[in-house]
C-alpha positions in Angstrom: 111.4 81.7 138.1 107.6 81.2 138.4 107.1 83.4 135.3 109.1 81.0 133.2 106.6 78.2 134.0 103.6 80.2 132.9 104.2 80.2 129.2 105.4 83.3 127.4 102.7 83.3 124.7 99.9 83.6 127.2 101.7 86.2 129.3 102.6 88.4 126.3 99.1 88.2 124.9 97.6 89.6 128.1 99.8 92.6 128.7 99.9 96.1 127.3 102.7 97.6 125.3 104.0 99.5 128.3 104.6 96.2 130.1 106.4 94.4 127.3 110.1 95.2 127.9 110.7 93.6 131.3 108.9 90.4 130.4 110.7 90.0 127.0 114.1 90.6 128.5 113.4 87.8 131.0 112.6 85.4 128.2 115.7 83.7 126.8 113.6 82.0 124.0 110.2 82.9 122.4 107.7 80.4 121.1 105.9 81.2 117.9 103.1 83.3 119.5 105.6 85.1 121.6 107.5 86.1 118.4 104.4 87.3 116.7 103.5 89.4 119.7 106.9 90.9 119.7 106.4 92.0 116.1 102.9 93.3 116.7 104.2 95.4 119.7 107.1 96.6 117.5 104.6 97.8 114.9 102.5 99.5 117.6 105.6 101.3 118.8 106.4 102.4 115.2 103.3 104.5 114.9 103.9 106.0 118.3 107.4 107.1 117.0 108.8 105.8 120.3 111.3 102.9 120.3 111.9 103.1 124.1 109.2 100.5 125.0 110.7 98.0 122.5 113.3 95.6 124.1 116.3 96.4 121.9 119.6 94.9 122.7 122.5 97.2 123.7 123.9 96.7 120.2 121.3 96.7 117.4 121.8 96.4 113.6 118.9 98.2 111.9 118.5 98.8 108.1 115.7 100.4 106.2 115.7 99.9 102.4 119.3 98.7 102.8 120.5 101.8 104.6 122.1 101.2 108.0 120.6 103.8 110.2 120.0 104.3 114.0 116.9 102.9 115.6 114.3 105.7 115.8 114.9 107.0 112.2 113.2 106.2 108.9 109.7 104.7 109.3 110.0 105.3 113.0 109.5 109.0 112.2 107.0 108.8 109.3 104.7 105.9 110.2 101.2 107.2 111.1 98.9 104.2 111.3 98.3 100.5 110.7 98.7 97.8 110.2 95.5 97.4 108.2 93.7 94.1 107.7 96.6 93.0 105.3 98.9 91.3 107.8 101.1 88.2 107.2 103.4 86.9 110.0 106.0 84.2 109.9 107.7 83.2 113.2 110.6 80.9 113.7 111.3 79.8 117.3 114.3 77.8 116.2 116.1 80.8 114.7 114.4 83.3 117.1 113.3 85.4 114.2 110.0 86.8 113.0 109.0 88.5 109.8 105.9 90.3 108.7 104.3 91.8 105.6 101.8 94.5 106.4 100.2 97.6 105.0 100.9 100.7 107.1 100.1 104.4 106.8 102.8 107.0 106.4 102.6 110.7 106.9 98.9 110.5 107.9 97.3 109.0 104.7 99.8 107.4 102.4 99.6 103.6 102.1 103.0 101.7 102.3 103.8 98.0 102.2 106.2 97.1 105.0 108.2 93.9 105.0 110.0 93.6 108.3 112.3 91.1 110.1 113.4 91.0 113.7 116.0 88.7 115.3 116.0 88.1 119.0 119.0 87.3 121.1 118.3 86.3 124.7 114.9 88.0 124.5 116.1 91.2 123.1 116.0 92.5 119.5 119.5 92.4 118.0 118.6 92.9 114.4 115.8 94.8 112.6 115.3 95.0 108.8 112.7 97.1 107.0 111.7 96.9 103.3 109.3 99.9 102.8 107.5 100.0 99.4 105.8 103.3 98.8 104.5 103.0 95.3 101.5 100.7 95.9 98.5 102.8 95.0 97.7 100.8 91.9 98.0 97.5 93.8 95.8 98.3 96.7 92.9 96.1 95.5 95.3 93.1 96.2 96.4 94.6 99.5 93.1 94.7 101.3 93.5 91.4 103.0 96.1 88.6 102.6 95.4 85.5 100.5 94.0 82.7 102.7 97.0 80.4 102.1 99.4 82.9 103.6 97.7 83.0 107.0 96.2 79.5 107.4 97.8 76.9 109.5 98.8 73.7 107.7 97.5 70.3 108.8 100.4 68.2 110.2 100.2 65.9 107.2 100.7 68.9 104.8 103.8 70.3 106.5 107.3 70.1 105.1 110.4 69.5 107.3 112.3 72.6 108.2 115.5 71.7 106.3 113.5 71.0 103.2 111.6 74.3 103.4 115.0 76.1 103.5 116.1 74.2 100.4 112.8 74.8 98.6 112.9 78.6 99.3 116.5 78.9 98.0 115.7 76.8 94.9 113.4 79.6 93.7 116.5 81.8 93.1 118.2 78.9 91.3 115.2 78.6 89.0 115.2 82.3 88.1 118.9 82.5 87.3 118.9 79.1 85.6 115.8 80.1 83.5 114.4 76.7 84.4 111.2 76.5 86.3 111.7 72.9 87.1 114.6 73.7 89.5 112.0 74.7 92.1 108.9 72.6 93.1 106.1 74.9 92.1 102.5 73.9 92.4 100.5 74.2 89.3 98.3 76.9 91.0 101.2 78.9 92.3 100.6 82.6 92.2 103.3 85.3 92.7 102.7 88.8 93.7 105.3 91.6 94.0 104.5 94.8 95.8 100.9 93.7 95.7 100.6 93.2 91.9 100.1 89.8 90.4 103.0 88.8 88.2 102.4 85.1 87.6 99.3 82.9 88.1 96.0 83.9 89.6 92.8 84.7 87.7 93.5 88.4 87.0 95.7 88.2 83.9 93.7 88.6 80.7 94.5 86.4 77.8 96.2 88.1 74.9 94.4 88.1 71.5 95.0 89.3 68.0 92.1 91.8 68.0 92.6 93.0 71.6 96.3 92.8 72.5 96.9 93.3 76.2 99.8 95.7 75.7 99.3 97.5 72.3 102.6 98.9 71.1 101.0 101.7 69.1 101.4 105.0 70.9 103.5 103.6 73.7 106.2 105.7 75.2 108.4 102.5 75.3 107.7 100.1 72.4 110.5 97.7 73.6 108.8 97.3 77.0 105.5 96.7 75.2 107.1 93.7 73.4 108.3 92.3 76.7 104.9 92.8 78.3 103.3 90.9 75.4 105.8 88.1 75.9 104.9 87.9 79.6 101.2 87.9 78.6 101.7 85.1 76.1 104.0 82.9 78.2 102.4 80.1 80.3 100.6 81.6 83.3 102.3 79.3 85.8 105.3 80.0 88.0 107.2 77.1 86.5 106.2 77.8 82.9 106.9 81.5 82.9 110.4 81.1 84.3 111.2 78.3 81.8 109.9 80.5 78.9 112.9 82.8 79.5 111.0 86.1 80.1 113.1 86.8 83.3 116.5 86.4 81.6 117.2 90.1 82.0 118.0 89.3 85.7 121.8 89.2 85.6 122.3 87.5 89.0 120.9 87.2 92.5 123.3 87.7 95.3 123.1 87.7 99.1 120.5 84.9 99.3 119.3 84.5 102.8 116.5 82.1 103.9 116.1 83.3 107.5 112.6 82.6 108.8 110.9 79.2 108.7 107.4 78.9 110.1 106.5 75.2 109.9 103.0 75.8 111.4 102.0 78.2 108.6 104.2 76.6 105.9 106.0 79.9 105.4 109.6 80.4 104.5 111.0 84.0 104.2 113.9 84.8 102.0 116.0 87.9 101.3 118.1 88.5 98.2 119.6 91.2 96.0 118.7 91.1 92.2 121.3 92.7 89.9 120.3 94.0 86.5 123.3 95.3 84.4 121.4 95.4 81.0 124.3 93.8 79.1 121.8 91.2 77.7 120.1 92.9 74.7 117.9 90.0 73.4 116.1 87.3 75.3 115.5 84.0 73.6 112.0 82.6 74.4 110.8 79.1 74.7 107.2 77.9 74.3 105.8 81.4 73.7 103.4 81.3 70.7 104.5 83.6 67.8 107.6 84.9 69.7 111.1 83.4 69.5 112.8 86.4 71.1 112.2 89.9 72.4 114.4 92.8 73.3 115.7 92.4 76.9 114.4 95.0 79.4 117.0 97.7 79.6 117.5 99.2 83.1 120.5 99.3 85.2 119.4 98.8 88.8 119.4 96.6 91.9 116.3 95.1 93.5 116.7 94.0 97.1 113.7 91.7 97.7 111.9 89.9 100.4 109.9 86.8 99.5 107.3 84.9 101.5 106.9 81.4 100.2 103.9 79.3 101.1 105.1 75.7 101.1 102.6 72.8 101.3 103.5 69.1 100.8 106.9 70.1 99.5 105.6 72.6 96.8 105.4 76.4 96.5 101.8 77.5 96.3 101.9 81.3 97.0 104.6 83.9 96.8 104.3 87.4 98.2 107.2 89.6 97.6 108.6 93.1 98.0 111.0 94.7 95.5 113.0 97.9 96.0 114.4 99.6 92.9 117.7 101.1 93.9 120.9 102.2 92.1 123.0 99.5 90.5 125.5 98.0 92.9 123.6 99.0 96.1 124.3 96.5 98.9 121.5 95.0 101.1 123.3 96.1 104.3 123.5 92.4 105.3 126.5 91.1 103.3 
C-alpha cells in the first residue's frame, strides 16, 4: 500500500527493466509519465528479443502490420537497435493507452519506422499494435529528429479539451473522403508527413515552373503518375487547400477509424484507419489548380492501414506525422 502513495512515474523512472513487471502489475492506473515509461521499456525489450520482462496480461491481442500473431514474433525477432533520436510519444491516462512513433534498427543495420500502441488493463498490457514501415531510406533526412511541435508541451491556454481533440482527429478522415479541406480545422502552416516524406506543407516542396517542371513526363515509366504528381505540385501547398483541390479523390473510402490516444499535455491525438483504393475512379476533377481541370486518377488496387499523429493547438491541426502500409486490397486492420 505504501508503494501506491509514492507516485508511479517517479518509481518507474528510477528502476531498471528487470524490475518493471512487479511494479507495473501493482499499478491499476498509470499516469502520463508511467505510460511513456512502459512504452520505453517495451521498446528496450524488443531489441533484446525477450518479451518475458514485459508485463503482458494473460490474454493479449497483438498485431503487426495487421497480422494477428503471438507476442514474441515479428519485430520481436528482427529488431536490433534503437530507438534513435527520432522519438514521439503520446500517452493517455484516461484510456490507459500509449503510442509512439520511433526509428528502430532491424537485422543489424536497416532503418525502420515503427508506430506502436499499447493498451493497459489493470497495469498489464492487454493490446499491442505495430505498424512497421521498412522502405524509409529516402526519407531518412526527415527522420533524424522529430519536429519540435510533436514533442513540446502545450501551454494550458493552448490546449484543446479531450472530447474536441477526438472530434478534430476524426474530422481529418471526413475531409479526405469529402474532398473538402474545410471539414477539418487545419492551421495555415499545417505540414503532413507520411513515412517520413513531406506530402503537404513545409518548405521542402519546390514550386513548379514552365521551364523546370518538378515531374517532367518525358521519359517517365509512368506518364499518368507524372500528371498526378504535377497536379500535387501545382495544388495549394496547405493541408486544407490540397484536399479541397481534389488531388486525393482516388481514395475510395476510409474504414475502421479509431481515435484511441489523446495526450492533452502534448496536444497529440493518435488515430488509426484503413484506406481503401479500388481504382474504379478513372479521372479526378480538380479545383483551383492552375492550368489543370482534371488528371487521370492514380490506378492501384490496394489498402493502406495508417496511423496518424495529429498535433492540435488551440483547436487546429498544426502537424501530422503518419505511417502508411501498402497491403493487398481488402486486407483488414486486425481491429475491426
